[in-house]
N, CA, C and O atoms as CSV, one atom per row, in Angstrom:
chain,resi,resn,atom,element,x,y,z
A,1,MET,N,N,94.237,76.533,110.204
A,1,MET,CA,C,95.072,77.786,109.941
A,1,MET,C,C,94.894,78.772,110.802
A,1,MET,O,O,93.848,79.379,111.029
A,2,SER,N,N,96.543,79.006,111.554
A,2,SER,CA,C,96.511,79.739,112.838
A,2,SER,C,C,96.122,80.976,112.540
A,2,SER,O,O,96.201,81.389,111.384
A,3,PRO,N,N,95.539,81.904,113.783
A,3,PRO,CA,C,94.924,82.946,113.906
A,3,PRO,C,C,95.567,83.926,113.355
A,3,PRO,O,O,94.995,85.001,113.176
A,4,SER,N,N,96.961,83.718,112.964
A,4,SER,CA,C,97.868,85.052,112.601
A,4,SER,C,C,97.487,85.030,110.873
A,4,SER,O,O,97.620,86.113,110.303
A,5,THR,N,N,97.140,84.140,110.245
A,5,THR,CA,C,97.202,83.860,109.030
A,5,THR,C,C,95.851,83.682,108.707
A,5,THR,O,O,95.629,82.550,108.276
A,6,GLU,N,N,94.828,84.450,108.773
A,6,GLU,CA,C,93.370,84.195,108.556
A,6,GLU,C,C,93.189,85.607,108.097
A,6,GLU,O,O,93.380,86.624,108.764
A,7,PRO,N,N,92.748,85.504,106.721
A,7,PRO,CA,C,92.191,86.776,106.342
A,7,PRO,C,C,91.097,87.445,106.433
A,7,PRO,O,O,90.073,86.882,106.819
A,8,THR,N,N,91.114,88.921,106.056
A,8,THR,CA,C,90.536,89.459,106.875
A,8,THR,C,C,88.938,89.432,105.914
A,8,THR,O,O,88.749,88.801,104.874
A,9,ARG,N,N,87.993,90.271,106.605
A,9,ARG,CA,C,86.805,90.061,106.201
A,9,ARG,C,C,86.761,90.560,104.556
A,9,ARG,O,O,86.239,89.947,103.625
A,10,GLN,N,N,87.229,91.411,104.527
A,10,GLN,CA,C,87.279,92.073,102.949
A,10,GLN,C,C,87.876,91.228,101.937
A,10,GLN,O,O,87.409,91.157,100.801
A,11,GLU,N,N,89.206,90.391,102.437
A,11,GLU,CA,C,89.978,89.461,101.509
A,11,GLU,C,C,89.359,88.384,101.378
A,11,GLU,O,O,89.426,87.644,100.396
A,12,ALA,N,N,88.647,88.200,102.454
A,12,ALA,CA,C,87.791,86.773,102.609
A,12,ALA,C,C,86.581,86.734,101.604
A,12,ALA,O,O,86.092,85.624,101.390
A,13,ASP,N,N,86.245,87.419,101.203
A,13,ASP,CA,C,84.710,87.475,100.050
A,13,ASP,C,C,85.287,87.724,98.851
A,13,ASP,O,O,84.526,88.130,97.972
A,14,ILE,N,N,86.903,87.531,98.471
A,14,ILE,CA,C,86.676,86.950,97.056
A,14,ILE,C,C,86.544,85.582,96.854
A,14,ILE,O,O,87.487,84.893,97.244
A,15,PRO,N,N,85.613,85.034,96.345
A,15,PRO,CA,C,85.656,83.592,95.819
A,15,PRO,C,C,86.602,83.090,94.946
A,15,PRO,O,O,87.188,83.775,94.108
A,16,ALA,N,N,86.780,81.770,95.146
A,16,ALA,CA,C,87.997,81.416,94.336
A,16,ALA,C,C,87.795,81.292,92.713
A,16,ALA,O,O,88.650,81.128,91.843
A,17,VAL,N,N,85.984,81.461,92.576
A,17,VAL,CA,C,85.759,81.653,90.888
A,17,VAL,C,C,86.190,82.804,90.616
A,17,VAL,O,O,86.796,82.739,89.547
A,18,THR,N,N,86.192,83.968,91.085
A,18,THR,CA,C,86.421,85.199,91.040
A,18,THR,C,C,87.917,85.603,90.853
A,18,THR,O,O,88.426,86.434,90.101
A,19,ALA,N,N,88.467,84.748,91.780
A,19,ALA,CA,C,90.104,85.061,91.819
A,19,ALA,C,C,90.749,84.125,90.414
A,19,ALA,O,O,91.725,84.464,89.745
A,20,MET,N,N,90.090,83.152,90.251
A,20,MET,CA,C,90.467,82.587,89.386
A,20,MET,C,C,90.411,83.287,87.795
A,20,MET,O,O,91.357,83.288,87.007
A,21,LYS,N,N,88.994,83.898,87.537
A,21,LYS,CA,C,88.716,84.990,86.443
A,21,LYS,C,C,89.779,85.707,86.428
A,21,LYS,O,O,90.628,85.641,85.539
A,22,ARG,N,N,89.828,86.504,87.472
A,22,ARG,CA,C,90.665,87.530,87.592
A,22,ARG,C,C,92.223,87.411,87.038
A,22,ARG,O,O,92.759,88.151,86.213
A,23,GLY,N,N,92.764,86.341,87.681
A,23,GLY,CA,C,94.146,85.506,87.070
A,23,GLY,C,C,94.088,84.753,85.791
A,23,GLY,O,O,95.155,84.250,85.439
A,24,PHE,N,N,92.843,84.538,84.867
A,24,PHE,CA,C,92.719,83.965,83.994
A,24,PHE,C,C,92.856,85.058,82.899
A,24,PHE,O,O,93.239,84.538,81.851
A,25,LEU,N,N,92.679,86.345,82.797
A,25,LEU,CA,C,92.396,87.437,82.451
A,25,LEU,C,C,93.809,88.277,82.401
A,25,LEU,O,O,93.998,89.230,81.647
A,26,GLY,N,N,94.629,87.832,83.201
A,26,GLY,CA,C,96.029,88.259,83.673
A,26,GLY,C,C,96.076,89.756,84.758
A,26,GLY,O,O,97.016,90.501,85.033
A,27,HIS,N,N,94.973,89.768,85.086
A,27,HIS,CA,C,94.521,90.884,86.263
A,27,HIS,C,C,94.860,90.218,87.829
A,27,HIS,O,O,94.594,89.064,88.165
A,28,CYS,N,N,95.475,91.196,88.625
A,28,CYS,CA,C,95.605,90.888,89.942
A,28,CYS,C,C,94.381,90.488,90.631
A,28,CYS,O,O,93.388,91.204,90.503
A,29,PRO,N,N,94.324,89.292,91.442
A,29,PRO,CA,C,93.508,88.788,92.024
A,29,PRO,C,C,92.752,89.459,93.237
A,29,PRO,O,O,91.569,89.459,93.576
A,30,ALA,N,N,93.650,89.906,93.647
A,30,ALA,CA,C,93.012,90.611,94.732
A,30,ALA,C,C,92.219,92.033,94.282
A,30,ALA,O,O,91.094,92.252,94.733
A,31,CYS,N,N,92.718,92.756,93.586
A,31,CYS,CA,C,91.975,94.326,93.278
A,31,CYS,C,C,91.301,94.292,91.617
A,31,CYS,O,O,90.321,94.905,91.193
A,32,ASP,N,N,91.960,93.610,91.099
A,32,ASP,CA,C,91.308,93.267,89.459
A,32,ASP,C,C,91.910,94.689,88.542
A,32,ASP,O,O,91.491,95.028,87.435
A,33,LYS,N,N,92.865,95.299,89.247
A,33,LYS,CA,C,93.408,96.569,88.218
A,33,LYS,C,C,94.537,96.318,88.073
A,33,LYS,O,O,94.824,96.760,86.960
A,34,GLY,N,N,95.646,95.735,88.643
A,34,GLY,CA,C,97.172,95.702,88.252
A,34,GLY,C,C,96.962,94.619,87.659
A,34,GLY,O,O,95.909,93.983,87.679
A,35,ARG,N,N,98.339,94.237,86.874
A,35,ARG,CA,C,99.035,93.496,86.101
A,35,ARG,C,C,99.503,92.207,86.784
A,35,ARG,O,O,100.364,92.340,87.654
A,36,LEU,N,N,99.051,90.976,86.505
A,36,LEU,CA,C,99.388,89.984,87.262
A,36,LEU,C,C,100.795,89.189,86.774
A,36,LEU,O,O,101.427,88.389,87.462
A,37,PHE,N,N,101.108,89.616,85.425
A,37,PHE,CA,C,102.177,89.120,84.577
A,37,PHE,C,C,103.036,90.138,84.391
A,37,PHE,O,O,102.654,91.105,83.733
A,38,GLY,N,N,104.506,90.101,85.002
A,38,GLY,CA,C,105.472,90.991,83.815
A,38,GLY,C,C,105.927,91.030,82.625
A,38,GLY,O,O,106.202,92.035,81.970
A,39,ARG,N,N,106.040,89.607,82.235
A,39,ARG,CA,C,106.405,88.996,80.940
A,39,ARG,C,C,105.581,87.877,80.733
A,39,ARG,O,O,104.779,87.500,81.588
A,40,PHE,N,N,105.737,87.301,79.601
A,40,PHE,CA,C,105.089,86.162,79.022
A,40,PHE,C,C,104.482,85.045,80.479
A,40,PHE,O,O,103.283,84.873,80.698
A,41,LEU,N,N,105.337,84.558,81.120
A,41,LEU,CA,C,104.876,83.535,82.199
A,41,LEU,C,C,105.578,84.051,83.788
A,41,LEU,O,O,105.313,83.545,84.878
A,42,LYS,N,N,106.325,84.953,83.574
A,42,LYS,CA,C,106.896,85.337,84.612
A,42,LYS,C,C,106.281,86.402,85.646
A,42,LYS,O,O,106.383,87.619,85.496
A,43,VAL,N,N,105.679,85.818,86.632
A,43,VAL,CA,C,104.601,86.295,87.621
A,43,VAL,C,C,105.060,87.671,88.224
A,43,VAL,O,O,105.981,87.425,89.004
A,44,ALA,N,N,104.806,88.973,88.185
A,44,ALA,CA,C,105.242,90.093,88.622
A,44,ALA,C,C,105.492,90.140,90.416
A,44,ALA,O,O,104.683,89.631,91.192
A,45,PRO,N,N,106.379,90.636,90.729
A,45,PRO,CA,C,106.592,90.107,92.117
A,45,PRO,C,C,105.313,90.747,92.893
A,45,PRO,O,O,104.942,90.233,93.949
A,46,GLN,N,N,104.653,91.873,92.352
A,46,GLN,CA,C,103.909,92.318,93.179
A,46,GLN,C,C,102.817,93.029,92.461
A,46,GLN,O,O,103.232,93.482,91.394
A,47,CYS,N,N,101.289,93.334,92.735
A,47,CYS,CA,C,100.463,94.502,91.961
A,47,CYS,C,C,101.207,95.680,92.168
A,47,CYS,O,O,101.994,95.913,93.086
A,48,GLU,N,N,100.839,96.494,91.102
A,48,GLU,CA,C,101.774,97.945,91.119
A,48,GLU,C,C,100.515,98.663,91.768
A,48,GLU,O,O,100.767,99.700,92.381
A,49,VAL,N,N,98.980,98.179,91.703
A,49,VAL,CA,C,98.041,99.222,92.283
A,49,VAL,C,C,97.672,98.986,93.591
A,49,VAL,O,O,97.290,99.990,94.191
A,50,CYS,N,N,97.678,97.656,94.380
A,50,CYS,CA,C,97.346,97.680,95.535
A,50,CYS,C,C,98.282,96.899,96.517
A,50,CYS,O,O,98.100,96.738,97.724
A,51,GLY,N,N,99.439,96.397,95.665
A,51,GLY,CA,C,100.738,95.897,96.766
A,51,GLY,C,C,100.565,94.338,96.999
A,51,GLY,O,O,101.391,93.737,97.685
A,52,THR,N,N,99.577,93.745,96.471
A,52,THR,CA,C,99.176,92.291,96.732
A,52,THR,C,C,101.098,91.585,96.144
A,52,THR,O,O,101.681,91.844,95.091
A,53,GLU,N,N,101.386,91.053,96.843
A,53,GLU,CA,C,102.778,90.362,96.754
A,53,GLU,C,C,102.461,88.930,96.108
A,53,GLU,O,O,101.530,88.330,96.645
A,54,PHE,N,N,103.107,88.285,95.019
A,54,PHE,CA,C,103.029,87.531,94.002
A,54,PHE,C,C,104.191,86.363,93.922
A,54,PHE,O,O,104.309,85.309,93.297
A,55,HIS,N,N,104.989,87.092,94.879
A,55,HIS,CA,C,106.379,86.240,94.679
A,55,HIS,C,C,106.615,84.853,94.897
A,55,HIS,O,O,107.284,84.015,94.292
A,56,HIS,N,N,105.756,84.817,96.116
A,56,HIS,CA,C,105.725,83.289,96.975
A,56,HIS,C,C,104.807,81.973,96.119
A,56,HIS,O,O,104.703,80.778,96.395
A,57,HIS,N,N,104.262,82.747,95.056
A,57,HIS,CA,C,103.209,81.755,94.208
A,57,HIS,C,C,104.094,80.635,93.855
A,57,HIS,O,O,105.294,80.692,93.589
A,58,ARG,N,N,103.219,79.468,93.897
A,58,ARG,CA,C,103.759,78.099,93.341
A,58,ARG,C,C,103.471,77.347,92.250
A,58,ARG,O,O,103.850,76.182,92.136
A,59,ALA,N,N,102.711,78.034,91.293
A,59,ALA,CA,C,101.887,77.353,90.100
A,59,ALA,C,C,102.904,76.080,89.699
A,59,ALA,O,O,102.389,75.015,89.356
A,60,ASP,N,N,104.321,76.215,89.750
A,60,ASP,CA,C,104.979,74.960,88.982
A,60,ASP,C,C,104.329,74.406,88.120
A,60,ASP,O,O,103.550,75.045,87.413
A,61,ASP,N,N,104.485,73.283,88.014
A,61,ASP,CA,C,104.075,72.273,86.848
A,61,ASP,C,C,102.300,72.022,86.478
A,61,ASP,O,O,101.865,71.384,85.519
A,62,LEU,N,N,101.592,72.634,87.405
A,62,LEU,CA,C,100.172,72.624,87.100
A,62,LEU,C,C,99.791,72.955,85.742
A,62,LEU,O,O,99.669,72.067,84.898
A,63,PRO,N,N,99.582,74.261,85.460
A,63,PRO,CA,C,99.200,75.102,84.532
A,63,PRO,C,C,99.761,74.378,82.772
A,63,PRO,O,O,99.165,74.452,81.698
A,64,PRO,N,N,100.810,73.862,83.033
A,64,PRO,CA,C,101.442,72.699,81.632
A,64,PRO,C,C,100.788,71.344,81.784
A,64,PRO,O,O,100.467,70.686,80.794
A,65,TYR,N,N,100.609,70.968,82.900
A,65,TYR,CA,C,99.388,69.729,82.677
A,65,TYR,C,C,98.349,69.859,82.381
A,65,TYR,O,O,97.907,68.939,81.691
A,66,ILE,N,N,97.401,70.995,82.698
A,66,ILE,CA,C,96.039,71.448,82.547
A,66,ILE,C,C,96.451,71.742,81.022
A,66,ILE,O,O,95.673,71.199,80.238
A,67,VAL,N,N,97.345,72.369,80.494
A,67,VAL,CA,C,97.049,72.720,78.644
A,67,VAL,C,C,97.209,71.605,78.264
A,67,VAL,O,O,96.327,71.113,77.561
A,68,ILE,N,N,98.343,70.860,78.589
A,68,ILE,CA,C,98.302,69.581,77.721
A,68,ILE,C,C,96.935,68.469,77.632
A,68,ILE,O,O,96.434,67.830,76.707
A,69,PHE,N,N,96.636,68.609,79.088
A,69,PHE,CA,C,95.074,67.967,79.243
A,69,PHE,C,C,94.240,68.228,78.071
A,69,PHE,O,O,93.759,67.418,77.278
A,70,ILE,N,N,94.144,69.633,78.106
A,70,ILE,CA,C,93.069,70.401,77.522
A,70,ILE,C,C,93.256,70.293,75.685
A,70,ILE,O,O,92.405,69.816,74.934
A,71,VAL,N,N,94.378,70.780,75.332
A,71,VAL,CA,C,94.874,70.617,73.904
A,71,VAL,C,C,95.098,69.140,73.643
A,71,VAL,O,O,95.299,68.744,72.495
A,72,GLY,N,N,95.072,68.461,74.499
A,72,GLY,CA,C,95.515,66.848,74.033
A,72,GLY,C,C,94.120,66.172,73.689
A,72,GLY,O,O,94.192,65.132,73.035
A,73,HIS,N,N,93.246,66.491,73.936
A,73,HIS,CA,C,91.576,66.298,74.230
A,73,HIS,C,C,90.998,66.630,72.743
A,73,HIS,O,O,90.404,65.843,72.006
A,74,LEU,N,N,91.383,68.253,72.443
A,74,LEU,CA,C,90.664,68.737,71.681
A,74,LEU,C,C,91.459,68.355,70.164
A,74,LEU,O,O,90.726,68.229,69.184
A,75,ILE,N,N,92.619,68.214,70.030
A,75,ILE,CA,C,93.466,67.647,69.035
A,75,ILE,C,C,93.124,66.704,68.735
A,75,ILE,O,O,92.770,66.566,67.565
A,76,GLY,N,N,93.053,65.371,69.838
A,76,GLY,CA,C,92.719,64.130,69.564
A,76,GLY,C,C,91.424,63.926,68.863
A,76,GLY,O,O,91.277,63.023,68.039
A,77,TYR,N,N,90.515,64.736,69.177
A,77,TYR,CA,C,89.039,65.017,68.885
A,77,TYR,C,C,88.872,65.265,67.403
A,77,TYR,O,O,88.096,64.685,66.643
A,78,GLY,N,N,89.636,66.115,67.155
A,78,GLY,CA,C,89.914,67.080,66.115
A,78,GLY,C,C,90.076,66.109,64.992
A,78,GLY,O,O,89.251,65.836,64.120
A,79,ILE,N,N,91.531,65.535,65.196
A,79,ILE,CA,C,92.050,64.533,64.386
A,79,ILE,C,C,90.917,63.208,63.980
A,79,ILE,O,O,90.583,62.888,62.839
A,80,LEU,N,N,90.624,62.801,64.809
A,80,LEU,CA,C,89.456,61.492,64.818
A,80,LEU,C,C,88.172,61.656,64.093
A,80,LEU,O,O,87.595,60.783,63.444
A,81,MET,N,N,87.683,63.249,64.339
A,81,MET,CA,C,86.732,63.268,63.543
A,81,MET,C,C,87.419,63.773,61.853
A,81,MET,O,O,87.009,63.297,60.795
A,82,THR,N,N,88.198,64.514,61.939
A,82,THR,CA,C,88.624,64.748,60.484
A,82,THR,C,C,88.829,63.138,59.646
A,82,THR,O,O,88.430,62.850,58.518
A,83,GLU,N,N,89.449,62.413,60.451
A,83,GLU,CA,C,89.585,61.092,59.920
A,83,GLU,C,C,88.461,59.796,59.681
A,83,GLU,O,O,88.628,58.725,59.098
A,84,THR,N,N,87.291,60.335,60.357
A,84,THR,CA,C,85.893,59.500,60.544
A,84,THR,C,C,85.142,60.352,59.052
A,84,THR,O,O,84.462,59.748,58.224
A,85,ARG,N,N,85.410,61.594,58.996
A,85,ARG,CA,C,84.312,62.364,58.172
A,85,ARG,C,C,85.063,62.889,56.677
A,85,ARG,O,O,84.368,63.269,55.734
A,86,MET,N,N,86.351,62.855,56.621
A,86,MET,CA,C,86.724,63.297,55.626
A,86,MET,C,C,87.865,62.808,55.211
A,86,MET,O,O,88.729,62.461,56.016
A,87,GLU,N,N,88.025,62.713,53.872
A,87,GLU,CA,C,89.723,62.188,53.495
A,87,GLU,C,C,90.559,63.464,53.258
A,87,GLU,O,O,90.149,64.412,52.589
A,88,MET,N,N,91.629,63.417,53.793
A,88,MET,CA,C,92.755,64.444,53.947
A,88,MET,C,C,94.347,63.939,53.631
A,88,MET,O,O,94.877,63.114,54.375
A,89,PRO,N,N,94.965,64.431,52.619
A,89,PRO,CA,C,96.409,64.066,52.156
A,89,PRO,C,C,96.835,63.931,53.583
A,89,PRO,O,O,96.171,64.439,54.486
A,90,MET,N,N,97.970,63.232,53.810
A,90,MET,CA,C,98.936,63.152,54.987
A,90,MET,C,C,99.530,64.496,55.131
A,90,MET,O,O,99.591,65.170,56.160
A,91,TRP,N,N,99.963,64.791,53.936
A,91,TRP,CA,C,100.595,66.337,54.004
A,91,TRP,C,C,99.928,67.559,54.847
A,91,TRP,O,O,100.499,68.308,55.640
A,92,ALA,N,N,98.792,67.554,54.520
A,92,ALA,CA,C,97.777,68.429,55.208
A,92,ALA,C,C,97.885,68.197,56.881
A,92,ALA,O,O,98.082,69.054,57.742
A,93,HIS,N,N,97.685,66.713,57.044
A,93,HIS,CA,C,97.415,66.773,58.544
A,93,HIS,C,C,98.890,66.836,59.031
A,93,HIS,O,O,98.924,67.106,60.231
A,94,LEU,N,N,99.800,66.714,58.620
A,94,LEU,CA,C,101.121,67.220,59.299
A,94,LEU,C,C,101.201,69.022,59.086
A,94,LEU,O,O,101.829,69.532,60.014
A,95,ALA,N,N,100.848,69.718,58.376
A,95,ALA,CA,C,100.775,71.246,58.262
A,95,ALA,C,C,99.580,71.611,59.438
A,95,ALA,O,O,99.800,72.550,60.204
A,96,ILE,N,N,98.657,71.045,59.518
A,96,ILE,CA,C,97.541,71.445,60.328
A,96,ILE,C,C,97.658,71.216,61.820
A,96,ILE,O,O,97.651,72.172,62.596
A,97,TRP,N,N,97.786,69.721,62.314
A,97,TRP,CA,C,97.745,69.544,63.624
A,97,TRP,C,C,98.869,70.200,64.427
A,97,TRP,O,O,98.735,70.921,65.415
A,98,PRO,N,N,99.968,69.832,63.844
A,98,PRO,CA,C,101.179,70.547,64.657
A,98,PRO,C,C,101.089,72.032,65.176
A,98,PRO,O,O,101.277,72.598,66.252
A,99,ALA,N,N,100.692,72.416,63.829
A,99,ALA,CA,C,100.856,74.266,64.159
A,99,ALA,C,C,99.227,74.454,64.945
A,99,ALA,O,O,99.076,75.476,65.614
A,100,LEU,N,N,98.425,73.777,64.877
A,100,LEU,CA,C,97.166,73.853,65.839
A,100,LEU,C,C,97.747,73.614,67.036
A,100,LEU,O,O,97.590,74.566,67.800
A,101,THR,N,N,98.412,72.634,67.536
A,101,THR,CA,C,98.778,72.148,68.906
A,101,THR,C,C,99.868,73.213,69.443
A,101,THR,O,O,99.875,73.388,70.661
A,102,LEU,N,N,100.634,73.819,68.791
A,102,LEU,CA,C,101.565,74.786,69.302
A,102,LEU,C,C,100.954,76.329,69.734
A,102,LEU,O,O,101.193,77.083,70.677
A,103,GLY,N,N,100.140,76.393,68.678
A,103,GLY,CA,C,99.435,77.624,68.828
A,103,GLY,C,C,98.350,77.593,70.213
A,103,GLY,O,O,98.229,78.554,70.973
A,104,LEU,N,N,97.753,76.549,70.331
A,104,LEU,CA,C,96.442,76.468,71.233
A,104,LEU,C,C,97.286,76.379,72.655
A,104,LEU,O,O,96.949,76.887,73.725
A,105,CYS,N,N,98.666,75.471,72.337
A,105,CYS,CA,C,99.573,75.668,73.864
A,105,CYS,C,C,100.186,77.067,74.487
A,105,CYS,O,O,100.392,77.451,75.639
A,106,LEU,N,N,100.383,77.658,73.158
A,106,LEU,CA,C,100.900,78.977,73.688
A,106,LEU,C,C,99.968,80.069,74.021
A,106,LEU,O,O,100.273,81.043,74.709
A,107,ALA,N,N,98.779,79.843,73.478
A,107,ALA,CA,C,97.341,80.720,73.678
A,107,ALA,C,C,96.806,80.437,75.056
A,107,ALA,O,O,96.323,81.324,75.760
A,108,LEU,N,N,96.916,79.049,75.459
A,108,LEU,CA,C,96.480,78.814,76.720
A,108,LEU,C,C,97.389,78.970,78.226
A,108,LEU,O,O,96.921,79.227,79.335
A,109,LEU,N,N,98.641,78.756,77.907
A,109,LEU,CA,C,99.534,78.669,79.030
A,109,LEU,C,C,99.470,79.910,79.941
A,109,LEU,O,O,99.234,79.605,81.110
A,110,GLN,N,N,99.618,81.233,79.714
A,110,GLN,CA,C,99.358,82.060,79.987
A,110,GLN,C,C,98.308,82.572,80.958
A,110,GLN,O,O,98.608,83.170,81.991
A,111,PRO,N,N,97.035,82.302,80.570
A,111,PRO,CA,C,95.908,82.173,81.167
A,111,PRO,C,C,95.724,81.251,82.430
A,111,PRO,O,O,95.300,81.719,83.486
A,112,VAL,N,N,96.039,80.005,82.294
A,112,VAL,CA,C,95.876,79.002,82.895
A,112,VAL,C,C,96.830,78.963,83.953
A,112,VAL,O,O,96.459,78.491,85.028
A,113,LYS,N,N,98.213,79.458,83.805
A,113,LYS,CA,C,98.935,79.946,84.802
A,113,LYS,C,C,98.415,80.847,85.869
A,113,LYS,O,O,98.379,80.575,87.069
A,114,GLY,N,N,97.913,82.227,85.159
A,114,GLY,CA,C,96.981,82.780,85.863
A,114,GLY,C,C,95.718,82.391,86.722
A,114,GLY,O,O,95.558,82.874,87.843
A,115,ALA,N,N,94.846,81.524,86.174
A,115,ALA,CA,C,93.989,81.200,87.254
A,115,ALA,C,C,94.338,80.146,87.950
A,115,ALA,O,O,93.464,79.648,88.659
A,116,VAL,N,N,95.669,79.541,87.934
A,116,VAL,CA,C,96.126,78.618,89.289
A,116,VAL,C,C,96.699,79.935,90.097
A,116,VAL,O,O,96.165,79.997,91.204
A,117,VAL,N,N,97.516,80.873,89.890
A,117,VAL,CA,C,98.009,81.807,90.946
A,117,VAL,C,C,96.622,82.554,91.585
A,117,VAL,O,O,96.629,83.180,92.645
A,118,GLY,N,N,95.584,82.384,90.830
A,118,GLY,CA,C,94.315,83.316,91.285
A,118,GLY,C,C,93.736,82.479,92.188
A,118,GLY,O,O,93.151,83.003,93.137
A,119,LEU,N,N,93.786,80.788,92.064
A,119,LEU,CA,C,93.293,80.086,92.894
A,119,LEU,C,C,94.003,79.580,94.327
A,119,LEU,O,O,93.507,78.918,95.239
A,120,GLN,N,N,95.195,80.075,94.201
A,120,GLN,CA,C,96.262,79.858,95.055
A,120,GLN,C,C,95.709,81.175,95.866
A,120,GLN,O,O,95.044,80.991,96.886
A,121,TYR,N,N,95.958,82.354,95.456
A,121,TYR,CA,C,95.472,83.158,96.395
A,121,TYR,C,C,94.202,83.290,97.043
A,121,TYR,O,O,94.096,83.518,98.248
A,122,ALA,N,N,93.116,83.132,96.158
A,122,ALA,CA,C,91.846,82.926,96.896
A,122,ALA,C,C,91.607,81.902,97.979
A,122,ALA,O,O,90.625,81.980,98.717
A,123,LEU,N,N,92.703,80.734,98.093
A,123,LEU,CA,C,92.754,79.648,99.258
A,123,LEU,C,C,93.493,79.886,100.140
A,123,LEU,O,O,93.395,79.241,101.184
A,124,GLY,N,N,94.738,81.173,99.951
A,124,GLY,CA,C,95.551,81.433,100.847
A,124,GLY,C,C,96.768,80.333,101.088
A,124,GLY,O,O,97.411,80.072,102.105
A,125,MET,N,N,96.827,79.773,99.697
A,125,MET,CA,C,97.793,78.894,99.846
A,125,MET,C,C,99.087,79.848,99.425
A,125,MET,O,O,99.048,80.963,98.905
A,126,HIS,N,N,100.679,78.770,99.954
A,126,HIS,CA,C,101.986,79.177,100.030
A,126,HIS,C,C,102.214,80.507,100.345
A,126,HIS,O,O,103.024,81.078,99.615
A,127,GLY,N,N,101.658,81.222,101.339
A,127,GLY,CA,C,101.979,82.526,101.626
A,127,GLY,C,C,100.969,83.373,101.428
A,127,GLY,O,O,100.814,84.317,102.203
A,128,PHE,N,N,100.332,83.217,100.622
A,128,PHE,CA,C,99.378,84.331,100.468
A,128,PHE,C,C,98.523,84.598,101.787
A,128,PHE,O,O,98.498,85.761,102.187
A,129,GLY,N,N,97.897,83.735,102.421
A,129,GLY,CA,C,97.166,83.748,103.347
A,129,GLY,C,C,97.890,84.759,104.387
A,129,GLY,O,O,97.363,85.792,104.800
A,130,ALA,N,N,99.377,84.227,104.798
A,130,ALA,CA,C,100.397,85.077,105.857
A,130,ALA,C,C,100.508,86.597,105.404
A,130,ALA,O,O,100.462,87.542,106.192
A,131,ALA,N,N,100.685,86.721,103.801
A,131,ALA,CA,C,100.691,87.811,103.294
A,131,ALA,C,C,99.862,88.905,103.353
A,131,ALA,O,O,100.275,90.053,103.517
A,132,ARG,N,N,98.576,88.562,103.212
A,132,ARG,CA,C,97.410,89.176,102.707
A,132,ARG,C,C,97.350,89.491,105.015
A,132,ARG,O,O,96.819,90.551,105.349
A,133,ALA,N,N,97.824,88.659,106.072
A,133,ALA,CA,C,97.387,89.050,107.461
A,133,ALA,C,C,98.463,89.967,107.622
A,133,ALA,O,O,98.042,91.029,108.081
A,134,LYS,N,N,99.862,89.964,107.393
A,134,LYS,CA,C,100.669,91.091,107.325
A,134,LYS,C,C,100.330,92.348,106.689
A,134,LYS,O,O,100.650,93.390,107.262
A,135,LYS,N,N,99.729,92.387,105.587
A,135,LYS,CA,C,99.384,93.444,105.046
A,135,LYS,C,C,98.071,94.069,105.614
A,135,LYS,O,O,98.029,95.298,105.542
A,136,THR,N,N,97.230,93.582,106.043
A,136,THR,CA,C,96.585,94.427,106.877
A,136,THR,C,C,96.565,94.550,108.289
A,136,THR,O,O,95.526,94.868,108.869
A,137,SER,N,N,97.507,94.349,108.827
A,137,SER,CA,C,97.840,94.261,110.166
A,137,SER,C,C,99.184,95.719,110.491
A,137,SER,O,O,99.662,95.879,111.614
């Protein structure tokens, strides 16, 4: 990291887990007061409270991969346990599992994307480090 992009002491004190938790909850990873998202999956250009810029984040495809990994394991385990421990008609399987899969994917996608943006903020990735240095100088 070059000297011009090193975060200040105050911003370096935000651990990655804290920034990810704030992002997971949809809050600004810097101040925990502003909103991270403007719409369902559209990250706001900046925090309305502290002014931290978010426009340069690069969450890209990581959140959907993480959601697919989590939901695939949960649904796969649910199907396996249902098949081995009880007898259900096929129409019930076709009604339950796709609906549950869709619901879990929609419920987890925004929080996981927020956690990824929070991680990028805490690590100073993709312009967050330079933006923090510019903000403090």
